[in-house]
C-alpha positions as CSV (number, residue, x, y, z in Angstrom):
1,M,11.6,-1.8,0.7
2,A,13.3,-1.6,4.1
3,A,10.1,-2.4,5.9
4,F,9.5,-5.5,3.8
5,L,13.0,-6.7,4.4
6,E,12.5,-6.1,8.2
7,A,9.2,-8.0,8.0
8,I,10.8,-11.1,6.4
9,E,13.8,-11.1,8.7
10,K,13.6,-14.2,10.9
11,N,14.7,-12.3,14.0
12,T,11.9,-9.7,13.7
13,D,9.4,-9.9,16.5
14,R,5.9,-11.3,15.6
15,V,4.2,-8.1,16.9
16,R,6.5,-5.9,14.8
17,K,5.8,-8.1,11.7
18,A,2.1,-7.6,12.2
19,E,2.6,-3.9,12.6
20,I,4.6,-3.7,9.3
21,E,2.0,-5.8,7.5
22,Q,-0.7,-3.3,8.5
23,Q,1.4,-0.4,7.5
24,L,2.2,-2.0,4.1
25,L,-1.5,-2.8,3.5
26,A,-2.5,0.8,4.3
27,Y,0.3,2.1,1.9
28,R,-0.9,-0.3,-0.8
29,K,-4.5,1.0,-0.5
30,L,-3.4,4.6,-0.9
31,D,-1.0,3.7,-3.7
32,T,-3.8,1.9,-5.6
33,Y,-6.2,4.8,-5.0
34,G,-3.6,7.2,-6.4
35,M,-3.1,5.1,-9.5
36,V,-6.8,5.0,-10.1
37,K,-7.0,8.8,-9.8
38,L,-4.1,9.2,-12.2
39,W,-5.8,6.9,-14.7
40,Q,-9.0,8.8,-14.4
41,A,-7.2,12.1,-15.0
42,F,-5.3,10.8,-18.0
43,S,-8.2,9.0,-19.6
44,G,-10.8,11.7,-18.9
45,R,-13.0,9.3,-17.0
46,T,-15.0,10.7,-14.1
47,D,-17.8,8.2,-14.0
48,L,-16.0,6.1,-11.5
49,E,-16.3,8.5,-8.6
50,R,-17.4,7.0,-5.2
């Protein structure tokens, strides 16, 4: 949450905003992967492996 607030702050440097954006996208990717793995475990689905 703090990173998002920093990213939308008007005084935050453009380069820093881009860095935060990349970090948040990487986090979102891992978070989504984790949720899929939890869903697979709870539903007993294993047919969606990569």
